[in-house]
N, C-alpha and C positions, 0 to 999 in steps of 0.2 A: 784729428780728434773730431768726433761728430758734434754737431751743434744742434740745439733744440729750437732754434728760432733765428729770425733775422736780427743781426746785431745792430742794424741801422735804426736810429730813432725815428719814430713817426713824425710826420710834419704837422705842426700845430697851426691851425688856421688863425689868421690875424683877425681879431675881433673888430678891427676898424675897417676891414674890407667890406664894402657894400655888395650884397648880392644883386646881380643884374636881373631885372624883371624881364620875363619873356616878352618879346615884342608882339604887339597885336597886329594881326595881318591888316594891311591897308585895304579899305573898301574901294576898289577901283570903280571907275565910271561904268564899266561894262557890267560889273557885279551888281552895282546899285540899280542899273537899268533892268537887269534880269530879275532882281527881287521885286521891283515895282511892277514889272510885267506879270509876275506870278500873283502878287496881291490884287492887281487889277482884274486878272482873269478869274481868280477865286471869288472876289467880292461881286463881280458882275454875274457870275454863275449863281451865287447865293441870293442876290437881289432878284434875279430872274426866277429862280425857283420859288422864292417867297411870294412874288407878285402873282405867279401862276397857280399857287397852291394854298394861299392863305385862307381860302374859304373851306378847305378840306382838312387842313392841319388842326390839331387840337390847339386851342388858344395858348396853352402852356408851351407848346412846341414853337409856335410862331413868335411868341414873346421872347423865348430863350434865344432863338436865332436872331431876332432883331437886336437883342442886347449884345450879342457877340459882334454883330455888324457895327453897332453904335460905338463899340470900344476901339474900332480901327481909326487911324488918323484920317483926316480929310485928304482927298475927296472920296476915299473908299467908304466912309461912313455915311455918305449922303444918300438918302433914299430917293429913288425916282418918283416923280409925281404920278398919281393914278387916281381913278374915281374912288369915292368914299367906300370903305369896306361895307358899311351898312346898306347902301343902295345896291351894291353888287350882291350882297348877302340876300336881301329881300327878293331880288330877281331870281336868285338861285334856289333859295329854300322856300318854295311856294306851298309845300304840303303842310297841313296843320300840325302834324306830329313828326316833322323832320327833327331828328335828335340833335341836329346842330344848333337849334334854338336853345335847347337846354345847355349844351356845351358852351355856347357863347354868352348867353344871357340868364341862365338858370331858370328859365320858364318856357313853356310851349308858345307857339305862335298865337293861338287864340287868347292866351292869358296876357301876352305882351300887348296885344291890341285892346284887350279889356282894360288893362292898367293904363294904357295911353289915353283911352277915352275918358277915364276918370281924372287924369292929371292935365290933359291938354289945356283946359281953360286957364288954369293957374300958370302953366308954362308959357302960354302966349302972353300973359300979363308980365311975367318976370323977365323974359328973355327978349333980346333984340330980334328983329325979323330975319337976321342973317343966320339964326340958329333955329331950325324947325323943331317943334316939340318931339317928333319921333326920333330925330338925331340926338337931341339932348337926352332923352330917356335911354336910348340904346347905348350911348357913350357912358352914361352914369352907371347903368347896370353892368357894363363890361368892366369898368374900373372897380366897382364894388365886388364883382365876382372873382376877378383875377389879380387885383392889386396893381394894375398897370399905372404907370406914372402919367401925369397930365400931358407931357410932350408926346408920348406914344399914343395916347388916346386921341389927341388932336390930329396927329398924322393919319391914324386909321379911319377916323370918322369925318375927315374933311373940315375940321374946325381951323380957324385962322391962326390960333396960337394956344400955348399952354394956359394963358389967362382965360381964353374963351372956353376951354375944356373945364377949367376950374369953376367958371360961372355956371356952366351947364350942370355940373355935378351938384353944386350946392342949391341950385334952383330946383332940381329934382328932389333933393333931400327935403327942402322946405315944403314942396308940394305934397310929397308923400306924408310927411308928419302932420300937415294941415288937413289934408283931405281924407286920409285913411286912419286917423287917430281913433275913430270909433271901433276899429278892429280890436282894441283892447276892451273886451266885452264884459269885464267883471261886474260892473254896476247894473247891467241890463240883461244878463244872461245867466243868472245864478241857478235857475232851475236846471238848465242843461249841464252846468258844471257839477252840480250836486249829483245828478244821475250818473255822470261819467265816473266820479270817484266811488259811487256805490258799486259799480261794476268791478272795482279792485278792492272791495271789502273795506271801504272807509265811509261809513254812513254819515250823511250831513256835512261832509267835508267840502270846502269851497275853494281849495287851492293849496299849493305847496310854495312856501316862501324861502328863498335863498339868495345867494350872491354869485355873480360872475366877475371875473377879473380880466381887464384888458390892458396889455402892457404899454408902457410909455418910456421912451428914451429921453434922458436929460438930467441935468444937475438937480433940479428942484425935487424930483421924485426919487432920486437915488438910483443905485445900480439895477435893482430889480423893481423899479417903480411901476405903478399901475393905478388905474382908477377902478373903483368898485361900482357895480350895477346891481341894485336890489330888484328882484323880479319875482312876481307871483305867476305861476303857470297852472294850467288845468291838466287833466289826466291824459289829454291827447298831445300835450306839448305846446299848446298855444300860450302866448304871453297875455296875461290878464291885466297886469299893472307893471310899469317900469319906472324906476327912479335912477337916473344915470348921472355920472360925473363926480362921484365922491372920491376924494383922495384916499389912497390905501393907508395913510397914517391915522385916519379916523377910526374910532371903535365902531364896530357894526351896530351896537345898540344906540349909539349917538346918531348914526345915520338913520336908523329905523324910526326914531322918535321925531325926526324932522320931515318924514315923507308924507305925501298926500294920503297914502293908504292908512297909516297909523292915525293921522289927524282926522281922517274921514270916519273911521270906526269909533274912535274915542269920543268924538264930539257928536253926541246923539242929536243935537239940534240941527246939524248940517245934513244928516242923512239917516236912513234906516239900514245902512250897510251892515250885513251879518246879524241882523235882528229879525230874520225870517222864522218860519216854523221850526219848532224843536223836533227831534226824532226820538221815538220811543224804542229803546233797546229791548231785546228779548227777555231780559231779567226785570223789566218794569221801570228801569231808570230812563230818564230822558236827557238828551244832550242838545245844546243849541248849535247853530251853525258855527263852524270853526275853520281855521287854517292850520296846516301843519307847518311848523317853523323850525329852522336849524337851531343848533344848540347855542349859537351866538345871540339868540333873541331871548327876552324874558318870557317865562311862562305866564300867560294871561288867560282869562276866560274864553277868549276867541282865538288864541294862538298857542297851540300845543307843541311843546318841545320834547325831546327825548329824555328818558330817565338817565340820570348820571350814575357813576359808580358809587356815589355816596348814598343813593336811594336804596331802600330795601328791595332786593332783586328776587323775583320769582318768575314763574312761567308767564304770568300776565304781563309783567314788565318787559320780558323778553319778546313776547308777541307784539307788544306795542312798538318796541324799538325796531323790530323787523319791518313792520308796516310803515313806520316813520322813515326808515332808510329807503324803502321803496318809493315813497313820496318824494324824498330829496333827490333821488336819481332822476326824477322827471325834470328837475331844474337844471342839473348838470347836462342832461341829454339835450334839452332845449338850447342852452348856450352852445353846446358842442355842434349842434346842427346849424345854428346861425353862422358860426365860424367856418364850418365846412362848406357851406353854400356861398358865403360872402368872405372870401379869403383876405380882403383888405382888412377885415376886423380880426383876423388871426395873426396879423403882423404887429410888431411893436410900432406905436405911433410916435411921431416926432413932437417934441415938446412945444416947438414954435407954432404948431397948429392945434394945440391941445384943446383950445376953446371950442373947436368944431366937433371933437370926437363924440361927446354925448349925443349930439344930434344925428350923427352917422350911425351910432349904435341903435338908437331908437328907430331910425329908418330901416336898419337891417331886421329888427324885431317885428316891425309893422309888416314889412314885405314877407317875412316868414309866416305871419298869420294869414296874409293875403293868399299865399301859395297853398297853405293848408286848406283854406276855405274853398279854393277852386281846384282842389284835387291834384296838385302837383306832387309827385313822389318825393318823399323826404330823402335827404342825402344819406347814402350808405356809410360814408366815411364820417367819423366823429372826431373832432378836435377838442382837447381838454378845455372845458369852458367854465366850470364852476370851481371855486376854491375847495380844496379838500378840507375836511372838518378840522384837522389839526392846525391848519394855517389860520383859522379864525380864532378870535379871542372869545372863548366860551363865557357866556354870561354867568357871573358868580353871585349875583344878588339873590334875594329870596323870591321864590315863585309865589304867584297869587294863589290864595287858598281855594278860591272857586275854580281856578284853572286846574289845581291839583285834583279836586274832586271830579271834575269832568274827565281829566286824563285817566284817572283810576277807573272810572266807569267804562270808558272806551276800552281800556286795557283788558278788563274782565270780559267784556263782550268779545273782543278779538280772541282771547284765550279759549272761551267756550266754543266759539265758532271753529277754531282750529281743532279742538278735541272731537268735534262732530264729524270732521272730514275722514 
């Protein structure tokens, strides 16, 4: 009789039987020596390539290669000693407009030495004789431009230690903020600023006011923590006024009312800021000097914010909001260019060194102004710098009546100008 299957019962595995793990092949002495030989050859070749080409590689390329070598176990991660990168660089890049100056330090050779001449007296005072001012400035600019760690900067620039690299960086930071702070030109260059905004159809405007955000890692500020920086910029993207170091948990309006800008304008006894000549519009109305401000700010006679959805909306209001949006773009672009040029500021900052971040941000903005003044090309790449409007707490209080009148007059002027085009 035919059968349809095997009559024998299948064997049931014993659950108590332990599976044998496959044995790992033993690393013989010969194999270990072979691996070490390969690592030694590869690391020696990489170190040799780096030492021979570090002046011609892009800094991002050399830093990436150095990072890979540093991740190897000793002794393969040890870098051979060689003369300072900066001294070799200066001997190699002798032409004024050698592009490597911009690649390494974000400025041309003439502007490096122009900056050095301004900062040298302070750096000589701040630093020990073992750190020359030119080395301190070059190492600080390199770290600011590329976000290199202190250990790497020390090795590249012939400094004794990470501590010496840190000292050089913050000495340059202090010297820049002390000596070049007058590059925030708001209080003494209003005429130029007003003319600049006139070219983009904003008569008698003295700046655009908004916020930038700089990320911070740590428990105090939370998962997406940051500090806020209030900035006033002109039509060319210069910073006119900076207030840095405010925690992201604060309401923007609370920050605004504690800044030097707000107190300086509101206290007429202190200065005549934004109390210059009025401007006569084509319809016969006159408007005082004013600043365009983001929607997180209150509407004031000198601070014009956009119309909200609750306002009666017509063509005039739309034209004003378009012009307002164009002004706010100046703020985000300025912060984006600072982060593109100084990549240390585009990275998230460690909370344990948070107290220094506002000073580094101000240094970055001052140097941004310095480079605009002396004709350095602006970075093509833009990194997101300003908070999007929806991320800000919109001011919900009542607007100032005089501010509303001035805003309405300007809105009508912009609408009429648009119709004439």
